[in-house]
Residue, then its C-alpha position, 0 to 999 in steps of 0.5 A: x499499499x502507498x500513502x499520500x498526504x496532500x492528496x486533493x491538491x494539484x500535485x497530489x491528485x495527479x500523483x494519485x491518478x498515476x499511482x492508481x493507473x499503475x495498479x497500486x493500492x493508495x491511501x489518501x490523507x484528506x483533512x476533514x474540511x477538504x472537498x474530495x472532488x479531485x479524487x472523484x472516480x478514483x479507486x482510493x482509500x480516503x483517510x480523513x485526518x489532520x496532519x498535525x495529529x501524531x496518533x492519526x498520522x501513525x494510523x495513516x502510515x500503518x502498512x505503507x511501504x512508501x509514503x509520499x508527503x505532499x501536504x503543506x500550507x502555501x498561503x502565507x497571508x496572516x497564517x504564520x502559525x498554521x504554516x509552521x504547524x502543518x509544514x514543520x510539525x506535520x512533517x515531523x509526525x510523518x517522519x516519526x510514523x515512517x520510522x515506526x512503520x519502516x516506510x520509505x518517505x518521499x518528501x515534496x519540499x520546494x525550491x524556495x527552501x534553498x538559500x537565496x543567492x544573488x539575483x539571476x544565480x544558478x540554483x542546484x542541489x549544491x546550494x545549502x538548505x538554510x532557513x536563516x537564508x530564505x525569505x518568508x515563513x513558507x520558505x523558512x518552514x520548508x527549509x526547516x522541514x527539509x532538514x528535519x527529513x534529512x537529519x532523520x536519515x541519520x536515524x535510519x529513515x529511508x527518505x528522499x527529497x524532491x523540490x519542484x519549481x512552479x507547478x502548472x498543468x491540468x487537474x488544478x481543481x483548487x485553482x492555484x495562483x498560476x491556475x487563476x492566471x490561466x483562467x483570467x486569460x481564458x476569460x479575457x480579463x488578464x490585463x496586467x502582469x508583472x515583470x520578472x521570470x521563473x521556472x515552470x514545470x508540468x504537474x505530470x512531470x513532477x508526479x513522474x519524478x516522484x514515482x521514479x525517486x521512490x523506486x531508484x533514489x538513494x536515501x538522503x538525496x535531494x532533487x530539483x525538479x524543474x522545467x522551463x525558465x521563462x519570463x512572464x512576458x514570454x509566458x503571456x505571449x505563449x498563452x496568446x499564441x495558444x488561445x488568442x485573447x488580446x490580454x495583458x496591456x501592461x507589465x508592471x515594474x517590480x517596485x510598482x508590482x509590490x505596491x499593487x500586490x499589497x492591496x490586491x492581497x487583501x482580497x484573500x481576507x474575503x476568500x478571493x484569489x489575488x492575481x499576485x501576492x507580494x511574495x510572488x512578486x519577490x520570487x519573480x524578481x529574483x530571476x533564478x535559474x534552476x538546474x534539474x540536471x541531477x534529476x535527469x541523470x539519476x532519475x531519467x527525468x525529462x520535462x515536456x515543453x512548457x507550450x504543451x503544459x500550458x495548452x493542456x492546462x487551458x484545455x482542462x480548464x475550459x472543459x472543467x470550469x466553463x469559465x465560471x465567474x466564481x473561479x477567478x477574479x480580476x483583482x487588478 
């Protein structure tokens, strides 16, 4: 049996789909308040529970030969305690349960856990993971949790860490920040974007890398799983090529984007999605280049072209959401 936390998330439900397609028996951890629609129609065991509860997680991991730990709180707006409780303490619970059950752990961290270098630097697995050298509580929590996992390998835990870049692609049921951008484009309401760049990777390629890591990666290894480094302007141009909408009339310089994002992020207080947050602006301003050479060499990892990912994501949104106004809001 294989256990998956964060199973209803974007990467989580795609990973579950892949595992079920491989004929695996899957147990999916779902928080009591979460909608299970992303797993609808899949032959999985739904295990309701809170990642922060140690005894619950021990029961969840019982009998699992492999545990994929994806559950995390990504939102950082006014939720610092929750971020640490889930991302750090929840990971600690998973680590102890895996040690007790002799399960292999595949932990999904983030490229934001790597120490920040000067703008435009190349980031690979030789860059240290240091919570004192990253910005924001999300990045710090992922760095702390990653080190917690790696330290546990010294106690006998069989664990590998995978760090994706910016995930895009189909099956984005909860509407991620990138998913919100794609929906705005489809509805012809994406009029403003931010200067900068980032690396984007297809959610299906990340799921493939996770499975490969669970089978062939050595304990204690860390892998960056990226795709294509692209400017926001080039990404928008690609969207226009795939689905012409005459979008984005203005690309905000970073300094102005910070000001705008501070106001638009207030939308989150009312349960609405902001087009971009201050942290997203900060991330785009760093212009890091992420290397997935190690994953390609050791895991046989080969990411698909970003054009294919964007096309498939747009097609999926068109089929699944029919441009319903509740799924996206033009906040700028």
